[in-house]
Backbone as XML, in Angstrom:
<?xml version="1.0"?>
<chain id="A" units="angstrom">
  <residue number="1" name="MET">
    <atom name="N" x="30.262" y="2.389" z="-0.214"/>
    <atom name="CA" x="29.727" y="3.029" z="-1.397"/>
    <atom name="C" x="30.849" y="3.733" z="-2.154"/>
  </residue>
  <residue number="2" name="VAL">
    <atom name="N" x="30.866" y="3.569" z="-3.458"/>
    <atom name="CA" x="31.877" y="4.200" z="-4.292"/>
    <atom name="C" x="31.532" y="5.680" z="-4.462"/>
  </residue>
  <residue number="3" name="THR">
    <atom name="N" x="32.512" y="6.527" z="-4.237"/>
    <atom name="CA" x="32.339" y="7.950" z="-4.479"/>
    <atom name="C" x="33.086" y="8.262" z="-5.766"/>
  </residue>
  <residue number="4" name="TRP">
    <atom name="N" x="32.339" y="8.337" z="-6.843"/>
    <atom name="CA" x="32.942" y="8.492" z="-8.167"/>
    <atom name="C" x="33.756" y="9.766" z="-8.289"/>
  </residue>
  <residue number="5" name="TYR">
    <atom name="N" x="33.278" y="10.844" z="-7.703"/>
    <atom name="CA" x="34.018" y="12.098" z="-7.802"/>
    <atom name="C" x="35.332" y="12.028" z="-7.032"/>
  </residue>
  <residue number="6" name="ARG">
    <atom name="N" x="35.350" y="11.323" z="-5.931"/>
    <atom name="CA" x="36.596" y="11.143" z="-5.185"/>
    <atom name="C" x="37.584" y="10.322" z="-6.018"/>
  </residue>
  <residue number="7" name="LEU">
    <atom name="N" x="37.082" y="9.303" z="-6.697"/>
    <atom name="CA" x="37.969" y="8.505" z="-7.556"/>
    <atom name="C" x="38.570" y="9.374" z="-8.663"/>
  </residue>
  <residue number="8" name="LEU">
    <atom name="N" x="37.762" y="10.265" z="-9.244"/>
    <atom name="CA" x="38.303" y="11.183" z="-10.255"/>
    <atom name="C" x="39.385" y="12.071" z="-9.642"/>
  </residue>
  <residue number="9" name="ASP">
    <atom name="N" x="39.093" y="12.626" z="-8.480"/>
    <atom name="CA" x="40.040" y="13.523" z="-7.824"/>
    <atom name="C" x="41.340" y="12.810" z="-7.457"/>
  </residue>
  <residue number="10" name="ASN">
    <atom name="N" x="41.263" y="11.519" z="-7.168"/>
    <atom name="CA" x="42.447" y="10.757" z="-6.768"/>
    <atom name="C" x="43.211" y="10.160" z="-7.953"/>
  </residue>
  <residue number="11" name="ALA">
    <atom name="N" x="42.671" y="10.281" z="-9.148"/>
    <atom name="CA" x="43.364" y="9.743" z="-10.326"/>
    <atom name="C" x="44.714" y="10.435" z="-10.471"/>
  </residue>
  <residue number="12" name="ARG">
    <atom name="N" x="45.739" y="9.651" z="-10.747"/>
    <atom name="CA" x="47.091" y="10.191" z="-10.836"/>
    <atom name="C" x="47.503" y="10.575" z="-12.242"/>
  </residue>
  <residue number="13" name="ASN">
    <atom name="N" x="46.740" y="10.109" z="-13.228"/>
    <atom name="CA" x="47.032" y="10.495" z="-14.608"/>
    <atom name="C" x="45.741" y="10.402" z="-15.418"/>
  </residue>
  <residue number="14" name="SER">
    <atom name="N" x="45.794" y="10.908" z="-16.625"/>
    <atom name="CA" x="44.565" y="10.998" z="-17.424"/>
    <atom name="C" x="44.003" y="9.626" z="-17.800"/>
  </residue>
  <residue number="15" name="LEU">
    <atom name="N" x="44.851" y="8.623" z="-17.951"/>
    <atom name="CA" x="44.329" y="7.299" z="-18.275"/>
    <atom name="C" x="43.581" y="6.696" z="-17.091"/>
  </residue>
  <residue number="16" name="GLU">
    <atom name="N" x="43.960" y="7.063" z="-15.870"/>
    <atom name="CA" x="43.189" y="6.629" z="-14.703"/>
    <atom name="C" x="41.819" y="7.301" z="-14.705"/>
  </residue>
  <residue number="17" name="VAL">
    <atom name="N" x="41.757" y="8.542" z="-15.146"/>
    <atom name="CA" x="40.464" y="9.231" z="-15.262"/>
    <atom name="C" x="39.578" y="8.494" z="-16.261"/>
  </residue>
  <residue number="18" name="VAL">
    <atom name="N" x="40.152" y="8.097" z="-17.388"/>
    <atom name="CA" x="39.400" y="7.348" z="-18.399"/>
    <atom name="C" x="38.886" y="6.046" z="-17.799"/>
  </residue>
  <residue number="19" name="ALA">
    <atom name="N" x="39.715" y="5.358" z="-17.026"/>
    <atom name="CA" x="39.306" y="4.095" z="-16.407"/>
    <atom name="C" x="38.173" y="4.315" z="-15.405"/>
  </residue>
  <residue number="20" name="VAL">
    <atom name="N" x="38.241" y="5.386" z="-14.624"/>
    <atom name="CA" x="37.163" y="5.691" z="-13.674"/>
    <atom name="C" x="35.877" y="5.979" z="-14.441"/>
  </residue>
  <residue number="21" name="ALA">
    <atom name="N" x="35.981" y="6.760" z="-15.506"/>
    <atom name="CA" x="34.790" y="7.079" z="-16.306"/>
    <atom name="C" x="34.192" y="5.813" z="-16.914"/>
  </residue>
  <residue number="22" name="ARG">
    <atom name="N" x="35.048" y="4.929" z="-17.392"/>
    <atom name="CA" x="34.577" y="3.659" z="-17.968"/>
    <atom name="C" x="33.862" y="2.825" z="-16.909"/>
  </residue>
  <residue number="23" name="ASP">
    <atom name="N" x="34.445" y="2.755" z="-15.712"/>
    <atom name="CA" x="33.820" y="2.005" z="-14.620"/>
    <atom name="C" x="32.492" y="2.637" z="-14.211"/>
  </residue>
  <residue number="24" name="TYR">
    <atom name="N" x="32.438" y="3.964" z="-14.179"/>
    <atom name="CA" x="31.202" y="4.668" z="-13.839"/>
    <atom name="C" x="30.103" y="4.326" z="-14.850"/>
  </residue>
  <residue number="25" name="LEU">
    <atom name="N" x="30.445" y="4.383" z="-16.118"/>
    <atom name="CA" x="29.448" y="4.071" z="-17.156"/>
    <atom name="C" x="28.973" y="2.628" z="-17.069"/>
  </residue>
  <residue number="26" name="ALA">
    <atom name="N" x="29.845" y="1.740" z="-16.611"/>
    <atom name="CA" x="29.463" y="0.328" z="-16.472"/>
    <atom name="C" x="28.377" y="0.131" z="-15.420"/>
  </residue>
  <residue number="27" name="THR">
    <atom name="N" x="28.208" y="1.114" z="-14.531"/>
    <atom name="CA" x="27.171" y="1.002" z="-13.508"/>
    <atom name="C" x="25.795" y="1.431" z="-14.024"/>
  </residue>
  <residue number="28" name="TRP">
    <atom name="N" x="25.758" y="2.063" z="-15.179"/>
    <atom name="CA" x="24.488" y="2.495" z="-15.768"/>
    <atom name="C" x="23.792" y="1.290" z="-16.388"/>
  </residue>
  <residue number="29" name="THR">
    <atom name="N" x="22.530" y="1.124" z="-16.076"/>
    <atom name="CA" x="21.757" y="0.018" z="-16.640"/>
    <atom name="C" x="21.357" y="0.362" z="-18.074"/>
  </residue>
  <residue number="30" name="PRO">
    <atom name="N" x="21.017" y="-0.645" z="-18.873"/>
    <atom name="CA" x="20.516" y="-0.360" z="-20.225"/>
    <atom name="C" x="19.305" y="0.581" z="-20.198"/>
  </residue>
  <residue number="31" name="GLY">
    <atom name="N" x="18.454" y="0.439" z="-19.187"/>
    <atom name="CA" x="17.299" y="1.327" z="-19.072"/>
    <atom name="C" x="17.693" y="2.771" z="-18.818"/>
  </residue>
  <residue number="32" name="GLU">
    <atom name="N" x="18.718" y="2.975" z="-17.992"/>
    <atom name="CA" x="19.197" y="4.334" z="-17.732"/>
    <atom name="C" x="19.830" y="4.936" z="-18.987"/>
  </residue>
  <residue number="33" name="LEU">
    <atom name="N" x="20.624" y="4.139" z="-19.677"/>
    <atom name="CA" x="21.250" y="4.627" z="-20.910"/>
    <atom name="C" x="20.198" y="4.966" z="-21.967"/>
  </residue>
  <residue number="34" name="ALA">
    <atom name="N" x="19.114" y="4.202" z="-21.984"/>
    <atom name="CA" x="18.043" y="4.442" z="-22.955"/>
    <atom name="C" x="17.331" y="5.771" z="-22.706"/>
  </residue>
  <residue number="35" name="LEU">
    <atom name="N" x="17.471" y="6.342" z="-21.506"/>
    <atom name="CA" x="16.875" y="7.643" z="-21.213"/>
    <atom name="C" x="17.622" y="8.781" z="-21.911"/>
  </residue>
  <residue number="36" name="LEU">
    <atom name="N" x="18.864" y="8.517" z="-22.286"/>
    <atom name="CA" x="19.662" y="9.545" z="-22.957"/>
    <atom name="C" x="19.275" y="9.623" z="-24.431"/>
  </residue>
  <residue number="37" name="PRO">
    <atom name="N" x="19.406" y="10.810" z="-25.036"/>
    <atom name="CA" x="19.167" y="10.904" z="-26.482"/>
    <atom name="C" x="20.127" y="9.962" z="-27.209"/>
  </residue>
  <residue number="38" name="PRO">
    <atom name="N" x="19.661" y="9.291" z="-28.263"/>
    <atom name="CA" x="20.509" y="8.293" z="-28.938"/>
    <atom name="C" x="21.907" y="8.790" z="-29.320"/>
  </residue>
  <residue number="39" name="HIS">
    <atom name="N" x="22.036" y="9.989" z="-29.853"/>
    <atom name="CA" x="23.358" y="10.469" z="-30.279"/>
    <atom name="C" x="24.250" y="10.887" z="-29.106"/>
  </residue>
  <residue number="40" name="ALA">
    <atom name="N" x="23.686" y="10.963" z="-27.901"/>
    <atom name="CA" x="24.475" y="11.350" z="-26.723"/>
    <atom name="C" x="24.808" y="10.155" z="-25.835"/>
  </residue>
  <residue number="41" name="ARG">
    <atom name="N" x="24.453" y="8.967" z="-26.268"/>
    <atom name="CA" x="24.775" y="7.776" z="-25.485"/>
    <atom name="C" x="26.256" y="7.465" z="-25.624"/>
  </residue>
  <residue number="42" name="PRO">
    <atom name="N" x="26.878" y="7.120" z="-24.518"/>
    <atom name="CA" x="28.325" y="6.891" z="-24.561"/>
    <atom name="C" x="28.709" y="5.652" z="-25.355"/>
  </residue>
  <residue number="43" name="GLY">
    <atom name="N" x="29.818" y="5.781" z="-26.045"/>
    <atom name="CA" x="30.439" y="4.639" z="-26.716"/>
    <atom name="C" x="31.588" y="4.154" z="-25.842"/>
  </residue>
  <residue number="44" name="ARG">
    <atom name="N" x="32.535" y="3.508" z="-26.448"/>
    <atom name="CA" x="33.694" y="3.023" z="-25.695"/>
    <atom name="C" x="34.601" y="4.187" z="-25.316"/>
  </residue>
  <residue number="45" name="LEU">
    <atom name="N" x="35.094" y="4.134" z="-24.111"/>
    <atom name="CA" x="36.055" y="5.130" z="-23.651"/>
    <atom name="C" x="37.419" y="4.463" z="-23.564"/>
  </residue>
  <residue number="46" name="ARG">
    <atom name="N" x="38.294" y="4.819" z="-24.489"/>
    <atom name="CA" x="39.620" y="4.215" z="-24.533"/>
    <atom name="C" x="40.720" y="5.202" z="-24.154"/>
  </residue>
  <residue number="47" name="GLU">
    <atom name="N" x="40.483" y="6.480" z="-24.468"/>
    <atom name="CA" x="41.519" y="7.482" z="-24.231"/>
    <atom name="C" x="40.878" y="8.814" z="-23.859"/>
  </residue>
  <residue number="48" name="GLU">
    <atom name="N" x="41.729" y="9.762" z="-23.499"/>
    <atom name="CA" x="41.250" y="11.063" z="-23.047"/>
    <atom name="C" x="40.308" y="11.708" z="-24.057"/>
  </residue>
  <residue number="49" name="ARG">
    <atom name="N" x="40.648" y="11.596" z="-25.329"/>
    <atom name="CA" x="39.839" y="12.213" z="-26.384"/>
    <atom name="C" x="38.404" y="11.691" z="-26.359"/>
  </residue>
  <residue number="50" name="ASP">
    <atom name="N" x="38.210" y="10.414" z="-26.046"/>
    <atom name="CA" x="36.856" y="9.850" z="-25.978"/>
    <atom name="C" x="36.040" y="10.505" z="-24.857"/>
  </residue>
  <residue number="51" name="VAL">
    <atom name="N" x="36.682" y="10.752" z="-23.723"/>
    <atom name="CA" x="36.007" y="11.424" z="-22.610"/>
    <atom name="C" x="35.658" y="12.849" z="-23.015"/>
  </residue>
  <residue number="52" name="GLU">
    <atom name="N" x="36.601" y="13.536" z="-23.639"/>
    <atom name="CA" x="36.380" y="14.923" z="-24.042"/>
    <atom name="C" x="35.290" y="15.040" z="-25.098"/>
  </residue>
  <residue number="53" name="GLU">
    <atom name="N" x="35.240" y="14.098" z="-26.040"/>
    <atom name="CA" x="34.200" y="14.129" z="-27.071"/>
    <atom name="C" x="32.821" y="13.857" z="-26.472"/>
  </residue>
  <residue number="54" name="LEU">
    <atom name="N" x="32.741" y="12.896" z="-25.567"/>
    <atom name="CA" x="31.460" y="12.623" z="-24.909"/>
    <atom name="C" x="31.024" y="13.834" z="-24.099"/>
  </residue>
  <residue number="55" name="HIS">
    <atom name="N" x="31.954" y="14.444" z="-23.398"/>
    <atom name="CA" x="31.665" y="15.659" z="-22.632"/>
    <atom name="C" x="31.061" y="16.725" z="-23.551"/>
  </residue>
  <residue number="56" name="SER">
    <atom name="N" x="31.697" y="16.989" z="-24.680"/>
    <atom name="CA" x="31.200" y="18.012" z="-25.611"/>
    <atom name="C" x="29.801" y="17.683" z="-26.118"/>
  </residue>
  <residue number="57" name="THR">
    <atom name="N" x="29.583" y="16.440" z="-26.481"/>
    <atom name="CA" x="28.272" y="16.008" z="-26.975"/>
    <atom name="C" x="27.205" y="16.202" z="-25.911"/>
  </residue>
  <residue number="58" name="LEU">
    <atom name="N" x="27.514" y="15.802" z="-24.691"/>
    <atom name="CA" x="26.539" y="15.920" z="-23.603"/>
    <atom name="C" x="26.233" y="17.373" z="-23.265"/>
  </residue>
  <residue number="59" name="VAL">
    <atom name="N" x="27.250" y="18.215" z="-23.241"/>
    <atom name="CA" x="27.027" y="19.633" z="-22.935"/>
    <atom name="C" x="26.153" y="20.273" z="-24.012"/>
  </residue>
  <residue number="60" name="GLU">
    <atom name="N" x="26.437" y="19.981" z="-25.265"/>
    <atom name="CA" x="25.612" y="20.528" z="-26.352"/>
    <atom name="C" x="24.176" y="20.032" z="-26.245"/>
  </residue>
  <residue number="61" name="GLU">
    <atom name="N" x="24.006" y="18.780" z="-25.946"/>
    <atom name="CA" x="22.661" y="18.226" z="-25.791"/>
    <atom name="C" x="21.951" y="18.875" z="-24.605"/>
  </residue>
  <residue number="62" name="TYR">
    <atom name="N" x="22.664" y="19.049" z="-23.519"/>
    <atom name="CA" x="22.069" y="19.637" z="-22.327"/>
    <atom name="C" x="21.612" y="21.071" z="-22.586"/>
  </residue>
  <residue number="63" name="ARG">
    <atom name="N" x="22.419" y="21.813" z="-23.333"/>
    <atom name="CA" x="22.074" y="23.210" z="-23.639"/>
    <atom name="C" x="20.750" y="23.326" z="-24.388"/>
  </residue>
  <residue number="64" name="GLY">
    <atom name="N" x="20.472" y="22.378" z="-25.251"/>
    <atom name="CA" x="19.282" y="22.480" z="-26.082"/>
    <atom name="C" x="18.161" y="21.540" z="-25.714"/>
  </residue>
  <residue number="65" name="THR">
    <atom name="N" x="18.298" y="20.854" z="-24.605"/>
    <atom name="CA" x="17.304" y="19.836" z="-24.281"/>
    <atom name="C" x="15.959" y="20.424" z="-23.857"/>
  </residue>
  <residue number="66" name="ILE">
    <atom name="N" x="14.941" y="19.663" z="-24.169"/>
    <atom name="CA" x="13.605" y="19.971" z="-23.661"/>
    <atom name="C" x="13.128" y="18.815" z="-22.783"/>
  </residue>
  <residue number="67" name="ALA">
    <atom name="N" x="14.081" y="17.930" z="-22.467"/>
    <atom name="CA" x="13.767" y="16.762" z="-21.638"/>
    <atom name="C" x="13.323" y="17.198" z="-20.249"/>
  </residue>
  <residue number="68" name="THR">
    <atom name="N" x="12.515" y="16.355" z="-19.637"/>
    <atom name="CA" x="12.073" y="16.571" z="-18.256"/>
    <atom name="C" x="12.108" y="15.235" z="-17.528"/>
  </residue>
  <residue number="69" name="GLY">
    <atom name="N" x="11.866" y="15.282" z="-16.237"/>
    <atom name="CA" x="11.750" y="14.054" z="-15.453"/>
    <atom name="C" x="12.986" y="13.180" z="-15.508"/>
  </residue>
  <residue number="70" name="PRO">
    <atom name="N" x="12.792" y="11.860" z="-15.602"/>
    <atom name="CA" x="13.919" y="10.922" z="-15.582"/>
    <atom name="C" x="14.907" y="11.130" z="-16.738"/>
  </residue>
  <residue number="71" name="LYS">
    <atom name="N" x="14.420" y="11.555" z="-17.899"/>
    <atom name="CA" x="15.333" y="11.797" z="-19.033"/>
    <atom name="C" x="16.271" y="12.960" z="-18.724"/>
  </residue>
  <residue number="72" name="LEU">
    <atom name="N" x="15.732" y="14.025" z="-18.148"/>
    <atom name="CA" x="16.562" y="15.163" z="-17.779"/>
    <atom name="C" x="17.522" y="14.781" z="-16.662"/>
  </residue>
  <residue number="73" name="ASP">
    <atom name="N" x="17.047" y="14.020" z="-15.685"/>
    <atom name="CA" x="17.899" y="13.584" z="-14.585"/>
    <atom name="C" x="19.087" y="12.775" z="-15.096"/>
  </residue>
  <residue number="74" name="ALA">
    <atom name="N" x="18.839" y="11.839" z="-15.992"/>
    <atom name="CA" x="19.921" y="11.012" z="-16.547"/>
    <atom name="C" x="20.925" y="11.882" z="-17.298"/>
  </residue>
  <residue number="75" name="LEU">
    <atom name="N" x="20.424" y="12.804" z="-18.097"/>
    <atom name="CA" x="21.302" y="13.687" z="-18.860"/>
    <atom name="C" x="22.127" y="14.565" z="-17.921"/>
  </residue>
  <residue number="76" name="GLN">
    <atom name="N" x="21.514" y="15.084" z="-16.874"/>
    <atom name="CA" x="22.241" y="15.916" z="-15.906"/>
    <atom name="C" x="23.313" y="15.117" z="-15.172"/>
  </residue>
  <residue number="77" name="ARG">
    <atom name="N" x="22.977" y="13.920" z="-14.732"/>
    <atom name="CA" x="23.941" y="13.100" z="-13.987"/>
    <atom name="C" x="25.162" y="12.774" z="-14.830"/>
  </residue>
  <residue number="78" name="LEU">
    <atom name="N" x="24.927" y="12.342" z="-16.063"/>
    <atom name="CA" x="26.060" y="11.969" z="-16.901"/>
    <atom name="C" x="26.849" y="13.192" z="-17.343"/>
  </residue>
  <residue number="79" name="THR">
    <atom name="N" x="26.172" y="14.275" z="-17.671"/>
    <atom name="CA" x="26.869" y="15.490" z="-18.075"/>
    <atom name="C" x="27.742" y="16.008" z="-16.942"/>
  </residue>
  <residue number="80" name="THR">
    <atom name="N" x="27.213" y="16.052" z="-15.746"/>
    <atom name="CA" x="27.972" y="16.536" z="-14.590"/>
    <atom name="C" x="29.216" y="15.687" z="-14.365"/>
  </residue>
  <residue number="81" name="PHE">
    <atom name="N" x="29.059" y="14.385" z="-14.451"/>
    <atom name="CA" x="30.209" y="13.504" z="-14.246"/>
    <atom name="C" x="31.270" y="13.721" z="-15.321"/>
  </residue>
  <residue number="82" name="MET">
    <atom name="N" x="30.841" y="13.808" z="-16.572"/>
    <atom name="CA" x="31.810" y="13.939" z="-17.659"/>
    <atom name="C" x="32.483" y="15.316" z="-17.653"/>
  </residue>
  <residue number="83" name="VAL">
    <atom name="N" x="31.770" y="16.335" z="-17.213"/>
    <atom name="CA" x="32.412" y="17.648" z="-17.047"/>
    <atom name="C" x="33.531" y="17.524" z="-16.022"/>
  </residue>
  <residue number="84" name="ARG">
    <atom name="N" x="33.240" y="16.897" z="-14.909"/>
    <atom name="CA" x="34.243" y="16.728" z="-13.852"/>
    <atom name="C" x="35.430" y="15.892" z="-14.346"/>
  </residue>
  <residue number="85" name="ALA">
    <atom name="N" x="35.153" y="14.847" z="-15.116"/>
    <atom name="CA" x="36.233" y="14.014" z="-15.650"/>
    <atom name="C" x="37.117" y="14.815" z="-16.605"/>
  </residue>
  <residue number="86" name="THR">
    <atom name="N" x="36.508" y="15.634" z="-17.436"/>
    <atom name="CA" x="37.269" y="16.446" z="-18.387"/>
    <atom name="C" x="38.114" y="17.479" z="-17.660"/>
  </residue>
  <residue number="87" name="ILE">
    <atom name="N" x="37.554" y="18.076" z="-16.616"/>
    <atom name="CA" x="38.327" y="19.031" z="-15.813"/>
    <atom name="C" x="39.535" y="18.332" z="-15.190"/>
  </residue>
  <residue number="88" name="ARG">
    <atom name="N" x="39.330" y="17.109" z="-14.684"/>
    <atom name="CA" x="40.442" y="16.390" z="-14.058"/>
    <atom name="C" x="41.526" y="16.047" z="-15.078"/>
  </residue>
  <residue number="89" name="ILE">
    <atom name="N" x="41.120" y="15.676" z="-16.284"/>
    <atom name="CA" x="42.108" y="15.414" z="-17.342"/>
    <atom name="C" x="42.912" y="16.676" z="-17.615"/>
  </residue>
  <residue number="90" name="ALA">
    <atom name="N" x="42.237" y="17.807" z="-17.685"/>
    <atom name="CA" x="42.928" y="19.077" z="-17.932"/>
    <atom name="C" x="43.896" y="19.402" z="-16.793"/>
  </residue>
  <residue number="91" name="GLU">
    <atom name="N" x="43.471" y="19.168" z="-15.565"/>
    <atom name="CA" x="44.354" y="19.413" z="-14.422"/>
    <atom name="C" x="45.603" y="18.548" z="-14.506"/>
  </residue>
  <residue number="92" name="LEU">
    <atom name="N" x="45.418" y="17.299" z="-14.856"/>
    <atom name="CA" x="46.551" y="16.376" z="-14.914"/>
    <atom name="C" x="47.450" y="16.639" z="-16.108"/>
  </residue>
  <residue number="93" name="SER">
    <atom name="N" x="46.918" y="17.270" z="-17.135"/>
    <atom name="CA" x="47.692" y="17.567" z="-18.338"/>
    <atom name="C" x="48.436" y="18.891" z="-18.233"/>
  </residue>
  <residue number="94" name="ALA">
    <atom name="N" x="48.052" y="19.716" z="-17.270"/>
    <atom name="CA" x="48.694" y="21.025" z="-17.104"/>
    <atom name="C" x="50.139" y="20.837" z="-16.655"/>
  </residue>
  <residue number="95" name="PRO">
    <atom name="N" x="51.007" y="21.705" z="-17.144"/>
    <atom name="CA" x="52.403" y="21.609" z="-16.703"/>
    <atom name="C" x="52.498" y="21.805" z="-15.193"/>
  </residue>
  <residue number="96" name="GLN">
    <atom name="N" x="53.289" y="20.966" z="-14.563"/>
    <atom name="CA" x="53.472" y="21.061" z="-13.117"/>
    <atom name="C" x="54.604" y="22.041" z="-12.830"/>
  </residue>
  <residue number="97" name="PRO">
    <atom name="N" x="54.463" y="22.864" z="-11.788"/>
    <atom name="CA" x="55.536" y="23.814" z="-11.473"/>
    <atom name="C" x="56.806" y="23.069" z="-11.069"/>
  </residue>
  <residue number="98" name="THR">
    <atom name="N" x="57.917" y="23.615" z="-11.486"/>
    <atom name="CA" x="59.201" y="23.020" z="-11.100"/>
    <atom name="C" x="59.634" y="23.639" z="-9.784"/>
  </residue>
  <residue number="99" name="ALA">
    <atom name="N" x="60.692" y="23.118" z="-9.210"/>
    <atom name="CA" x="61.192" y="23.643" z="-7.942"/>
    <atom name="C" x="61.566" y="25.121" z="-8.095"/>
  </residue>
  <residue number="100" name="GLU">
    <atom name="N" x="62.124" y="25.491" z="-9.257"/>
    <atom name="CA" x="62.542" y="26.873" z="-9.467"/>
    <atom name="C" x="61.352" y="27.808" z="-9.625"/>
  </residue>
  <residue number="101" name="SER">
    <atom name="N" x="60.272" y="27.343" z="-10.278"/>
    <atom name="CA" x="59.138" y="28.232" z="-10.540"/>
    <atom name="C" x="58.011" y="28.037" z="-9.547"/>
  </residue>
  <residue number="102" name="GLY">
    <atom name="N" x="58.215" y="27.157" z="-8.580"/>
    <atom name="CA" x="57.161" y="26.881" z="-7.607"/>
    <atom name="C" x="57.046" y="27.975" z="-6.570"/>
  </residue>
  <residue number="103" name="SER">
    <atom name="N" x="56.401" y="27.660" z="-5.519"/>
    <atom name="CA" x="56.163" y="28.604" z="-4.432"/>
    <atom name="C" x="57.478" y="29.053" z="-3.817"/>
  </residue>
  <residue number="104" name="SER">
    <atom name="N" x="57.520" y="30.292" z="-3.362"/>
    <atom name="CA" x="58.727" y="30.790" z="-2.716"/>
    <atom name="C" x="58.780" y="30.393" z="-1.238"/>
  </residue>
  <residue number="105" name="THR">
    <atom name="N" x="57.716" y="29.804" z="-0.745"/>
    <atom name="CA" x="57.687" y="29.368" z="0.648"/>
    <atom name="C" x="58.404" y="28.030" z="0.769"/>
  </residue>
  <residue number="106" name="PRO">
    <atom name="N" x="59.390" y="27.941" z="1.615"/>
    <atom name="CA" x="60.083" y="26.654" z="1.776"/>
    <atom name="C" x="59.128" y="25.586" z="2.285"/>
  </residue>
  <residue number="107" name="LYS">
    <atom name="N" x="59.360" y="24.358" z="1.855"/>
    <atom name="CA" x="58.478" y="23.259" z="2.244"/>
    <atom name="C" x="58.538" y="22.997" z="3.746"/>
  </residue>
  <residue number="108" name="SER">
    <atom name="N" x="59.618" y="23.392" z="4.382"/>
    <atom name="CA" x="59.760" y="23.132" z="5.809"/>
    <atom name="C" x="59.136" y="24.235" z="6.665"/>
  </residue>
  <residue number="109" name="ALA">
    <atom name="N" x="58.597" y="25.262" z="6.036"/>
    <atom name="CA" x="58.004" y="26.367" z="6.801"/>
    <atom name="C" x="56.780" y="25.872" z="7.576"/>
  </residue>
  <residue number="110" name="SER">
    <atom name="N" x="56.648" y="26.374" z="8.773"/>
    <atom name="CA" x="55.499" y="26.001" z="9.601"/>
    <atom name="C" x="54.309" y="26.841" z="9.199"/>
  </residue>
  <residue number="111" name="PRO">
    <atom name="N" x="53.101" y="26.260" z="9.295"/>
    <atom name="CA" x="51.917" y="27.059" z="8.999"/>
    <atom name="C" x="51.770" y="28.165" z="10.028"/>
  </residue>
  <residue number="112" name="PRO">
    <atom name="N" x="51.137" y="29.282" z="9.650"/>
    <atom name="CA" x="50.972" y="30.372" z="10.607"/>
    <atom name="C" x="50.100" y="29.945" z="11.776"/>
  </residue>
  <residue number="113" name="HIS">
    <atom name="N" x="50.375" y="30.478" z="12.925"/>
    <atom name="CA" x="49.585" y="30.188" z="14.111"/>
    <atom name="C" x="48.430" y="31.149" z="14.172"/>
  </residue>
  <residue number="114" name="GLY">
    <atom name="N" x="47.386" y="30.760" z="14.838"/>
    <atom name="CA" x="46.242" y="31.666" z="14.985"/>
    <atom name="C" x="44.994" y="30.978" z="14.528"/>
  </residue>
  <residue number="115" name="HIS">
    <atom name="N" x="44.232" y="31.623" z="13.676"/>
    <atom name="CA" x="42.908" y="31.187" z="13.217"/>
    <atom name="C" x="42.813" y="29.713" z="13.122"/>
  </residue>
</chain>
């Protein structure tokens, strides 16, 4: 079984996140997509901005929804996934610490004993 959140977490760059999101959306049936409000249905995901725009649209829709049952479930599932994808893009876009500004603990240090 594919664990979509694990695939997001393992993405090495933002374009891999976009590819995971695209693959995830490909698993949604036309019937599942039809449960979403028309303006919140996903379009093509080509770049990070497309993921971020879909995320924003879904969050706004979720905030004001009066949906229940399967419609609410579909909206929650897709919103949750796209929030996670957007967070992963942000993590990957953040500047990485350099050796000089990184941790002061040497990489060869042994973990503390005990607990």
